Gaussian input, Z-matrix of N, CA and C with variables (Angstrom, degrees):
# hf/3-21g

backbone

0 1
 N
 C     1     B1
 C     2     B2     1     A1
 N     3     B3     2     A2     1     D1
 C     4     B4     3     A3     2     D2
 C     5     B5     4     A4     3     D3
 N     6     B6     5     A5     4     D4
 C     7     B7     6     A6     5     D5
 C     8     B8     7     A7     6     D6
 N     9     B9     8     A8     7     D7
 C    10    B10     9     A9     8     D8
 C    11    B11    10    A10     9     D9
 N    12    B12    11    A11    10    D10
 C    13    B13    12    A12    11    D11
 C    14    B14    13    A13    12    D12
 N    15    B15    14    A14    13    D13
 C    16    B16    15    A15    14    D14
 C    17    B17    16    A16    15    D15
 N    18    B18    17    A17    16    D16
 C    19    B19    18    A18    17    D17
 C    20    B20    19    A19    18    D18
 N    21    B21    20    A20    19    D19
 C    22    B22    21    A21    20    D20
 C    23    B23    22    A22    21    D21
 N    24    B24    23    A23    22    D22
 C    25    B25    24    A24    23    D23
 C    26    B26    25    A25    24    D24
 N    27    B27    26    A26    25    D25
 C    28    B28    27    A27    26    D26
 C    29    B29    28    A28    27    D27
 N    30    B30    29    A29    28    D28
 C    31    B31    30    A30    29    D29
 C    32    B32    31    A31    30    D30
 N    33    B33    32    A32    31    D31
 C    34    B34    33    A33    32    D32
 C    35    B35    34    A34    33    D33
 N    36    B36    35    A35    34    D34
 C    37    B37    36    A36    35    D35
 C    38    B38    37    A37    36    D36
 N    39    B39    38    A38    37    D37
 C    40    B40    39    A39    38    D38
 C    41    B41    40    A40    39    D39
 N    42    B42    41    A41    40    D40
 C    43    B43    42    A42    41    D41
 C    44    B44    43    A43    42    D42
 N    45    B45    44    A44    43    D43
 C    46    B46    45    A45    44    D44
 C    47    B47    46    A46    45    D45
 N    48    B48    47    A47    46    D46
 C    49    B49    48    A48    47    D47
 C    50    B50    49    A49    48    D48
 N    51    B51    50    A50    49    D49
 C    52    B52    51    A51    50    D50
 C    53    B53    52    A52    51    D51
 N    54    B54    53    A53    52    D52
 C    55    B55    54    A54    53    D53
 C    56    B56    55    A55    54    D54
 N    57    B57    56    A56    55    D55
 C    58    B58    57    A57    56    D56
 C    59    B59    58    A58    57    D57
 N    60    B60    59    A59    58    D58
 C    61    B61    60    A60    59    D59
 C    62    B62    61    A61    60    D60
 N    63    B63    62    A62    61    D61
 C    64    B64    63    A63    62    D62
 C    65    B65    64    A64    63    D63
 N    66    B66    65    A65    64    D64
 C    67    B67    66    A66    65    D65
 C    68    B68    67    A67    66    D66
 N    69    B69    68    A68    67    D67
 C    70    B70    69    A69    68    D68
 C    71    B71    70    A70    69    D69
 N    72    B72    71    A71    70    D70
 C    73    B73    72    A72    71    D71
 C    74    B74    73    A73    72    D72
 N    75    B75    74    A74    73    D73
 C    76    B76    75    A75    74    D74
 C    77    B77    76    A76    75    D75
 N    78    B78    77    A77    76    D76
 C    79    B79    78    A78    77    D77
 C    80    B80    79    A79    78    D78
 N    81    B81    80    A80    79    D79
 C    82    B82    81    A81    80    D80
 C    83    B83    82    A82    81    D81
 N    84    B84    83    A83    82    D82
 C    85    B85    84    A84    83    D83
 C    86    B86    85    A85    84    D84
 N    87    B87    86    A86    85    D85
 C    88    B88    87    A87    86    D86
 C    89    B89    88    A88    87    D87
 N    90    B90    89    A89    88    D88
 C    91    B91    90    A90    89    D89
 C    92    B92    91    A91    90    D90
 N    93    B93    92    A92    91    D91
 C    94    B94    93    A93    92    D92
 C    95    B95    94    A94    93    D93
 N    96    B96    95    A95    94    D94
 C    97    B97    96    A96    95    D95
 C    98    B98    97    A97    96    D96
 N    99    B99    98    A98    97    D97
 C   100   B100    99    A99    98    D98
 C   101   B101   100   A100    99    D99
 N   102   B102   101   A101   100   D100
 C   103   B103   102   A102   101   D101
 C   104   B104   103   A103   102   D102
 N   105   B105   104   A104   103   D103
 C   106   B106   105   A105   104   D104
 C   107   B107   106   A106   105   D105
 N   108   B108   107   A107   106   D106
 C   109   B109   108   A108   107   D107
 C   110   B110   109   A109   108   D108
 N   111   B111   110   A110   109   D109
 C   112   B112   111   A111   110   D110
 C   113   B113   112   A112   111   D111
 N   114   B114   113   A113   112   D112
 C   115   B115   114   A114   113   D113
 C   116   B116   115   A115   114   D114
 N   117   B117   116   A116   115   D115
 C   118   B118   117   A117   116   D116
 C   119   B119   118   A118   117   D117
 N   120   B120   119   A119   118   D118
 C   121   B121   120   A120   119   D119
 C   122   B122   121   A121   120   D120
 N   123   B123   122   A122   121   D121
 C   124   B124   123   A123   122   D122
 C   125   B125   124   A124   123   D123
 N   126   B126   125   A125   124   D124
 C   127   B127   126   A126   125   D125
 C   128   B128   127   A127   126   D126
 N   129   B129   128   A128   127   D127
 C   130   B130   129   A129   128   D128
 C   131   B131   130   A130   129   D129
 N   132   B132   131   A131   130   D130
 C   133   B133   132   A132   131   D131
 C   134   B134   133   A133   132   D132
 N   135   B135   134   A134   133   D133
 C   136   B136   135   A135   134   D134
 C   137   B137   136   A136   135   D135
 N   138   B138   137   A137   136   D136
 C   139   B139   138   A138   137   D137
 C   140   B140   139   A139   138   D138
 N   141   B141   140   A140   139   D139
 C   142   B142   141   A141   140   D140
 C   143   B143   142   A142   141   D141
 N   144   B144   143   A143   142   D142
 C   145   B145   144   A144   143   D143
 C   146   B146   145   A145   144   D144
 N   147   B147   146   A146   145   D145
 C   148   B148   147   A147   146   D146
 C   149   B149   148   A148   147   D147
 N   150   B150   149   A149   148   D148
 C   151   B151   150   A150   149   D149
 C   152   B152   151   A151   150   D150
 N   153   B153   152   A152   151   D151
 C   154   B154   153   A153   152   D152
 C   155   B155   154   A154   153   D153
 N   156   B156   155   A155   154   D154
 C   157   B157   156   A156   155   D155
 C   158   B158   157   A157   156   D156
 N   159   B159   158   A158   157   D157
 C   160   B160   159   A159   158   D158
 C   161   B161   160   A160   159   D159
 N   162   B162   161   A161   160   D160
 C   163   B163   162   A162   161   D161
 C   164   B164   163   A163   162   D162
 N   165   B165   164   A164   163   D163
 C   166   B166   165   A165   164   D164
 C   167   B167   166   A166   165   D165
 N   168   B168   167   A167   166   D166
 C   169   B169   168   A168   167   D167
 C   170   B170   169   A169   168   D168
 N   171   B171   170   A170   169   D169
 C   172   B172   171   A171   170   D170
 C   173   B173   172   A172   171   D171
 N   174   B174   173   A173   172   D172
 C   175   B175   174   A174   173   D173
 C   176   B176   175   A175   174   D174
 N   177   B177   176   A176   175   D175
 C   178   B178   177   A177   176   D176
 C   179   B179   178   A178   177   D177
 N   180   B180   179   A179   178   D178
 C   181   B181   180   A180   179   D179
 C   182   B182   181   A181   180   D180
 N   183   B183   182   A182   181   D181
 C   184   B184   183   A183   182   D182
 C   185   B185   184   A184   183   D183
 N   186   B186   185   A185   184   D184
 C   187   B187   186   A186   185   D185
 C   188   B188   187   A187   186   D186
 N   189   B189   188   A188   187   D187
 C   190   B190   189   A189   188   D188
 C   191   B191   190   A190   189   D189
 N   192   B192   191   A191   190   D190
 C   193   B193   192   A192   191   D191
 C   194   B194   193   A193   192   D192
 N   195   B195   194   A194   193   D193
 C   196   B196   195   A195   194   D194
 C   197   B197   196   A196   195   D195
 N   198   B198   197   A197   196   D196
 C   199   B199   198   A198   197   D197
 C   200   B200   199   A199   198   D198
 N   201   B201   200   A200   199   D199
 C   202   B202   201   A201   200   D200
 C   203   B203   202   A202   201   D201
 N   204   B204   203   A203   202   D202
 C   205   B205   204   A204   203   D203
 C   206   B206   205   A205   204   D204
 N   207   B207   206   A206   205   D205
 C   208   B208   207   A207   206   D206
 C   209   B209   208   A208   207   D207
 N   210   B210   209   A209   208   D208
 C   211   B211   210   A210   209   D209
 C   212   B212   211   A211   210   D210
 N   213   B213   212   A212   211   D211
 C   214   B214   213   A213   212   D212
 C   215   B215   214   A214   213   D213
 N   216   B216   215   A215   214   D214
 C   217   B217   216   A216   215   D215
 C   218   B218   217   A217   216   D216
 N   219   B219   218   A218   217   D217
 C   220   B220   219   A219   218   D218
 C   221   B221   220   A220   219   D219
 N   222   B222   221   A221   220   D220
 C   223   B223   222   A222   221   D221
 C   224   B224   223   A223   222   D222
 N   225   B225   224   A224   223   D223
 C   226   B226   225   A225   224   D224
 C   227   B227   226   A226   225   D225
 N   228   B228   227   A227   226   D226
 C   229   B229   228   A228   227   D227
 C   230   B230   229   A229   228   D228
 N   231   B231   230   A230   229   D229
 C   232   B232   231   A231   230   D230
 C   233   B233   232   A232   231   D231
 N   234   B234   233   A233   232   D232
 C   235   B235   234   A234   233   D233
 C   236   B236   235   A235   234   D234
 N   237   B237   236   A236   235   D235
 C   238   B238   237   A237   236   D236
 C   239   B239   238   A238   237   D237
 N   240   B240   239   A239   238   D238
 C   241   B241   240   A240   239   D239
 C   242   B242   241   A241   240   D240
 N   243   B243   242   A242   241   D241
 C   244   B244   243   A243   242   D242
 C   245   B245   244   A244   243   D243

   B1=1.4409
   B2=1.5301
   B3=1.2962
   B4=1.4550
   B5=1.5227
   B6=1.3009
   B7=1.4588
   B8=1.5166
   B9=1.3033
   B10=1.4589
   B11=1.5247
   B12=1.3106
   B13=1.4669
   B14=1.5212
   B15=1.3163
   B16=1.4571
   B17=1.5207
   B18=1.3036
   B19=1.4605
   B20=1.5292
   B21=1.3195
   B22=1.4581
   B23=1.5119
   B24=1.3281
   B25=1.4577
   B26=1.5240
   B27=1.3342
   B28=1.4677
   B29=1.5173
   B30=1.3125
   B31=1.4736
   B32=1.5234
   B33=1.3290
   B34=1.4697
   B35=1.5209
   B36=1.3183
   B37=1.4631
   B38=1.5337
   B39=1.3161
   B40=1.4599
   B41=1.5142
   B42=1.3216
   B43=1.4594
   B44=1.5323
   B45=1.3291
   B46=1.4664
   B47=1.5179
   B48=1.3278
   B49=1.4636
   B50=1.5376
   B51=1.3085
   B52=1.4728
   B53=1.5219
   B54=1.3110
   B55=1.4568
   B56=1.5169
   B57=1.3216
   B58=1.4603
   B59=1.5171
   B60=1.3403
   B61=1.4551
   B62=1.5204
   B63=1.3120
   B64=1.4742
   B65=1.5163
   B66=1.3326
   B67=1.4737
   B68=1.5256
   B69=1.3296
   B70=1.4688
   B71=1.5213
   B72=1.3353
   B73=1.4728
   B74=1.5224
   B75=1.3293
   B76=1.4641
   B77=1.5335
   B78=1.3271
   B79=1.4792
   B80=1.5223
   B81=1.3269
   B82=1.4607
   B83=1.5352
   B84=1.3482
   B85=1.4659
   B86=1.5297
   B87=1.3308
   B88=1.4644
   B89=1.5351
   B90=1.3019
   B91=1.4674
   B92=1.5278
   B93=1.3236
   B94=1.4722
   B95=1.5303
   B96=1.3216
   B97=1.4666
   B98=1.5256
   B99=1.3253
   B100=1.4594
   B101=1.5304
   B102=1.2987
   B103=1.4696
   B104=1.5208
   B105=1.3329
   B106=1.4601
   B107=1.5339
   B108=1.3285
   B109=1.4565
   B110=1.5332
   B111=1.3315
   B112=1.4667
   B113=1.5225
   B114=1.3058
   B115=1.4610
   B116=1.5162
   B117=1.3123
   B118=1.4605
   B119=1.5366
   B120=1.3347
   B121=1.4671
   B122=1.5242
   B123=1.3167
   B124=1.4560
   B125=1.5307
   B126=1.3442
   B127=1.4586
   B128=1.5192
   B129=1.3389
   B130=1.4658
   B131=1.5337
   B132=1.3232
   B133=1.4711
   B134=1.5276
   B135=1.3130
   B136=1.4643
   B137=1.5255
   B138=1.3425
   B139=1.4607
   B140=1.5308
   B141=1.3196
   B142=1.4660
   B143=1.5215
   B144=1.3240
   B145=1.4621
   B146=1.5241
   B147=1.3084
   B148=1.4605
   B149=1.5179
   B150=1.3247
   B151=1.4605
   B152=1.5209
   B153=1.3201
   B154=1.4578
   B155=1.5075
   B156=1.3287
   B157=1.4516
   B158=1.5247
   B159=1.3180
   B160=1.4541
   B161=1.5413
   B162=1.3233
   B163=1.4648
   B164=1.5246
   B165=1.3108
   B166=1.4639
   B167=1.5267
   B168=1.3424
   B169=1.4622
   B170=1.5186
   B171=1.3161
   B172=1.4696
   B173=1.5238
   B174=1.3233
   B175=1.4522
   B176=1.5213
   B177=1.3266
   B178=1.4617
   B179=1.5226
   B180=1.3299
   B181=1.4560
   B182=1.5224
   B183=1.3204
   B184=1.4686
   B185=1.5207
   B186=1.3320
   B187=1.4619
   B188=1.5165
   B189=1.3380
   B190=1.4615
   B191=1.5235
   B192=1.3139
   B193=1.4626
   B194=1.5148
   B195=1.3255
   B196=1.4616
   B197=1.5233
   B198=1.3306
   B199=1.4604
   B200=1.5220
   B201=1.3338
   B202=1.4673
   B203=1.5118
   B204=1.3441
   B205=1.4590
   B206=1.5231
   B207=1.3117
   B208=1.4792
   B209=1.5099
   B210=1.3272
   B211=1.4535
   B212=1.5215
   B213=1.3302
   B214=1.4503
   B215=1.5238
   B216=1.3250
   B217=1.4618
   B218=1.5204
   B219=1.3349
   B220=1.4543
   B221=1.5245
   B222=1.3311
   B223=1.4601
   B224=1.5141
   B225=1.3330
   B226=1.4684
   B227=1.5209
   B228=1.3486
   B229=1.4588
   B230=1.5113
   B231=1.3180
   B232=1.4669
   B233=1.5256
   B234=1.3626
   B235=1.4690
   B236=1.5340
   B237=1.3109
   B238=1.4672
   B239=1.5259
   B240=1.3276
   B241=1.4595
   B242=1.5128
   B243=1.3078
   B244=1.4764
   B245=1.5054
   A1=108.59
   A2=116.33
   A3=121.73
   A4=110.01
   A5=115.64
   A6=122.48
   A7=109.20
   A8=116.61
   A9=121.67
   A10=108.37
   A11=116.54
   A12=121.41
   A13=108.13
   A14=115.18
   A15=121.74
   A16=107.45
   A17=116.69
   A18=122.19
   A19=107.81
   A20=117.06
   A21=119.93
   A22=109.36
   A23=115.99
   A24=122.40
   A25=109.14
   A26=115.66
   A27=119.64
   A28=109.58
   A29=116.95
   A30=121.67
   A31=110.40
   A32=115.03
   A33=120.30
   A34=113.96
   A35=118.41
   A36=122.66
   A37=109.83
   A38=116.11
   A39=120.10
   A40=111.54
   A41=115.99
   A42=120.79
   A43=112.58
   A44=117.33
   A45=119.21
   A46=110.56
   A47=115.66
   A48=120.15
   A49=109.88
   A50=114.61
   A51=121.78
   A52=110.03
   A53=116.72
   A54=122.83
   A55=106.33
   A56=118.14
   A57=123.42
   A58=114.28
   A59=118.06
   A60=119.79
   A61=113.12
   A62=118.88
   A63=121.84
   A64=113.24
   A65=116.41
   A66=121.14
   A67=113.38
   A68=116.90
   A69=119.19
   A70=110.12
   A71=116.49
   A72=120.77
   A73=110.55
   A74=118.27
   A75=121.88
   A76=110.29
   A77=115.89
   A78=120.18
   A79=109.23
   A80=116.94
   A81=120.24
   A82=111.15
   A83=117.35
   A84=121.66
   A85=110.57
   A86=116.21
   A87=121.07
   A88=110.05
   A89=117.70
   A90=121.37
   A91=109.77
   A92=117.50
   A93=120.77
   A94=112.15
   A95=116.41
   A96=119.82
   A97=110.96
   A98=116.67
   A99=119.96
   A100=110.21
   A101=117.42
   A102=121.11
   A103=110.86
   A104=116.97
   A105=120.82
   A106=109.20
   A107=117.44
   A108=121.71
   A109=111.44
   A110=116.14
   A111=120.78
   A112=111.51
   A113=117.49
   A114=121.51
   A115=114.63
   A116=117.79
   A117=120.87
   A118=108.88
   A119=117.32
   A120=120.35
   A121=114.17
   A122=118.15
   A123=119.86
   A124=113.37
   A125=117.59
   A126=122.18
   A127=109.89
   A128=115.75
   A129=121.29
   A130=106.49
   A131=116.49
   A132=122.24
   A133=112.44
   A134=118.74
   A135=120.85
   A136=111.77
   A137=117.46
   A138=121.07
   A139=111.97
   A140=116.97
   A141=120.08
   A142=111.65
   A143=114.81
   A144=122.54
   A145=107.68
   A146=116.00
   A147=122.04
   A148=107.66
   A149=116.24
   A150=120.70
   A151=108.77
   A152=115.41
   A153=120.37
   A154=110.62
   A155=115.49
   A156=121.83
   A157=109.54
   A158=117.33
   A159=124.33
   A160=109.91
   A161=118.68
   A162=120.53
   A163=110.18
   A164=117.10
   A165=120.72
   A166=112.17
   A167=116.93
   A168=120.70
   A169=111.16
   A170=116.82
   A171=121.20
   A172=109.64
   A173=116.52
   A174=121.37
   A175=110.77
   A176=118.08
   A177=121.76
   A178=110.53
   A179=117.12
   A180=121.30
   A181=111.34
   A182=117.11
   A183=120.35
   A184=110.82
   A185=118.03
   A186=121.14
   A187=110.82
   A188=116.40
   A189=119.92
   A190=111.46
   A191=116.96
   A192=121.48
   A193=114.23
   A194=116.98
   A195=120.23
   A196=113.02
   A197=116.79
   A198=120.41
   A199=112.64
   A200=117.30
   A201=120.94
   A202=113.68
   A203=117.18
   A204=120.59
   A205=110.42
   A206=115.75
   A207=122.02
   A208=105.85
   A209=116.14
   A210=121.93
   A211=110.91
   A212=115.29
   A213=119.90
   A214=110.27
   A215=116.19
   A216=120.76
   A217=109.94
   A218=115.09
   A219=122.72
   A220=106.72
   A221=117.57
   A222=122.73
   A223=109.00
   A224=116.66
   A225=122.23
   A226=108.73
   A227=116.12
   A228=121.04
   A229=108.54
   A230=116.37
   A231=124.57
   A232=113.63
   A233=117.57
   A234=117.22
   A235=110.07
   A236=118.32
   A237=120.40
   A238=111.10
   A239=116.64
   A240=122.11
   A241=110.40
   A242=116.00
   A243=121.55
   A244=109.86
   D1=136.22
   D2=178.72
   D3=-110.14
   D4=154.45
   D5=176.83
   D6=-119.76
   D7=150.40
   D8=176.67
   D9=-134.73
   D10=150.17
   D11=176.69
   D12=-135.35
   D13=145.15
   D14=176.13
   D15=-121.08
   D16=123.42
   D17=175.09
   D18=-112.95
   D19=136.54
   D20=-178.17
   D21=-151.09
   D22=164.26
   D23=177.47
   D24=-95.93
   D25=131.27
   D26=173.20
   D27=-65.62
   D28=157.39
   D29=178.05
   D30=-49.94
   D31=131.90
   D32=177.83
   D33=82.19
   D34=2.31
   D35=179.62
   D36=-119.19
   D37=152.04
   D38=178.58
   D39=56.06
   D40=-127.22
   D41=-177.06
   D42=-100.11
   D43=11.21
   D44=179.89
   D45=-82.96
   D46=162.34
   D47=-179.88
   D48=-80.05
   D49=157.83
   D50=-179.26
   D51=-73.43
   D52=147.43
   D53=175.06
   D54=-137.68
   D55=121.73
   D56=-175.24
   D57=-70.33
   D58=-5.93
   D59=-176.67
   D60=-82.81
   D61=-4.94
   D62=176.75
   D63=63.32
   D64=-130.02
   D65=-173.85
   D66=-63.06
   D67=-27.61
   D68=175.83
   D69=-62.32
   D70=-39.03
   D71=177.24
   D72=-65.71
   D73=-35.90
   D74=179.95
   D75=-61.14
   D76=-44.67
   D77=179.39
   D78=-63.03
   D79=-44.43
   D80=177.78
   D81=-59.93
   D82=-37.95
   D83=177.25
   D84=-60.37
   D85=-48.04
   D86=-178.15
   D87=-63.73
   D88=-43.42
   D89=178.80
   D90=-62.11
   D91=-43.91
   D92=-179.28
   D93=-63.77
   D94=-45.56
   D95=-178.96
   D96=-67.10
   D97=-41.12
   D98=179.77
   D99=-66.33
   D100=-41.08
   D101=177.48
   D102=-63.99
   D103=-39.92
   D104=177.16
   D105=-61.67
   D106=-48.51
   D107=-179.29
   D108=-58.93
   D109=-42.92
   D110=-179.50
   D111=-62.47
   D112=-26.72
   D113=-178.62
   D114=-86.46
   D115=-2.57
   D116=179.95
   D117=-76.39
   D118=134.34
   D119=-174.62
   D120=-60.53
   D121=-28.43
   D122=-178.33
   D123=-89.14
   D124=3.48
   D125=-178.24
   D126=-105.58
   D127=133.82
   D128=174.29
   D129=-87.28
   D130=101.76
   D131=-174.59
   D132=-62.62
   D133=-16.48
   D134=179.18
   D135=-83.12
   D136=-2.57
   D137=-176.43
   D138=-123.76
   D139=31.16
   D140=-178.71
   D141=-77.86
   D142=141.42
   D143=174.50
   D144=-124.80
   D145=153.07
   D146=177.87
   D147=-130.16
   D148=131.01
   D149=179.81
   D150=-128.63
   D151=146.99
   D152=177.67
   D153=-152.98
   D154=152.41
   D155=179.07
   D156=-125.10
   D157=136.04
   D158=178.53
   D159=58.00
   D160=-120.24
   D161=178.11
   D162=-58.87
   D163=-37.13
   D164=177.74
   D165=-62.46
   D166=-32.62
   D167=176.81
   D168=-67.96
   D169=-42.67
   D170=177.55
   D171=-63.05
   D172=-44.67
   D173=179.69
   D174=-64.31
   D175=-42.13
   D176=178.03
   D177=-61.13
   D178=-43.25
   D179=178.71
   D180=-63.02
   D181=-43.73
   D182=178.43
   D183=-65.27
   D184=-40.45
   D185=178.39
   D186=-64.79
   D187=-43.39
   D188=179.15
   D189=-63.84
   D190=-35.51
   D191=-179.55
   D192=-81.85
   D193=-5.64
   D194=-177.20
   D195=-74.54
   D196=-16.29
   D197=-178.25
   D198=82.81
   D199=3.30
   D200=-178.33
   D201=-97.50
   D202=-0.95
   D203=-178.14
   D204=-124.88
   D205=150.82
   D206=172.17
   D207=-116.67
   D208=105.46
   D209=-176.74
   D210=-118.70
   D211=147.66
   D212=173.35
   D213=-91.39
   D214=-33.33
   D215=-175.07
   D216=-141.16
   D217=145.08
   D218=175.39
   D219=-130.19
   D220=124.48
   D221=179.26
   D222=-119.32
   D223=120.25
   D224=-178.72
   D225=-117.77
   D226=127.61
   D227=178.72
   D228=-119.82
   D229=119.88
   D230=176.13
   D231=54.89
   D232=50.51
   D233=175.81
   D234=-73.07
   D235=129.29
   D236=178.99
   D237=-79.49
   D238=69.63
   D239=-178.73
   D240=-93.04
   D241=151.23
   D242=179.10
   D243=-94.29

């Protein structure tokens, strides 16, 4: 069994372009990247996991709750939730 990971910059972070929609754009980024990964021929789309840390954890949770992703596992590290 092989594993794959995709690392990317959210809109407005790292080398990505700015998006004025803020956190809404972050969720769209996660959905787009996850959908892209699921479409790769060497990826089993029924076994996708999503992980995030801090702001990434909040974004991962919002993306998972959006109903636009099919995930087997969600891993959240240090989400700053209230």
